[in-house]
N, C-alpha and C positions, 0 to 999 in steps of 0.2 A: 503493500499499500504506500509506503514511503516512496518507492520508485515511481508509482503511478502519479502521485502528487507532484513530484519533481519533474517528471516528463511532461505533464500537462500544464504546469505552471506558466510557461511563456506562450503557450498555444492560444490562438484566438478561436475560442469555441463558444458561439452564442447558443441560445436555447434550441434553435432549429438544427444546428449542425451537430451538436453533441449527441442527440438521441440516436440517429442511425449509426454513428460511429461506435457508441457504447453497445448498441444492440449487436452489431457485428463482432465486437470484441467479446461480448458475453457468449455468443454462439461458438466462438473459437476457444472457449474455455476460461475466460477471465473470471476470477472470483467476484462475487457480488459486492463484497466489501471494497475490493480494489476499484470496481466500477464507480461506487459511490465516492471514493476518494478522488477519482479522476474527474467526475462531474463537478464536485465542489471546488477543487483546486483550480480548475479551468475558469470557472466563473469569477473567482475571487482574485486570482493573480495573473490573468492574462495580460499581455503587454498593454493593450488599450485601457484596461481597467486600472492597472498599476500606474500608468501615466496620468490618468484622470485623478487618481488619489494623490499622486506625487504633486500635481499642480495645485492642489487645494490645501495640503497640510505641510507641516515642517518635517524635516528628515527623521526626527525621533518618533513622531507619530506614524510616519510611513513604515519605519522599521518595526514598530509595535503592530501595525496592521498586518504586515507579512509574518511577523513572529507569532501572531495569534492565528492567522488564517491557515497557514500551511500545516502546522501541527493539529489544528482543528479539523482540517480535511482528513488527515491521517487518523485521528481519533474517531471521527465519524465513520470512516471506512472500517476500522476495527470493530466499532460498536455494531454496525450493520452486518458485518460478517459473522458476528457471534449470535445475533438474533435471527438472521435470515436462514 
């Protein structure tokens, strides 16, 4: 799940593009928890989203944003993997 969050972090995946991609990855054997981590990390830390946040906040707040978002995506993936 950590790998999924790190791979998807810079990718630009909006709500429409991520659904077929994750569906195909799930069909190829991706774990459901890893898929959850992939979806959350992409929405939070894609390059366009990160640039928008960077433009609005100070560097320390931006670091906190990423420092909370990426581990949060990983934890959500682990949680989903245990209950799914």
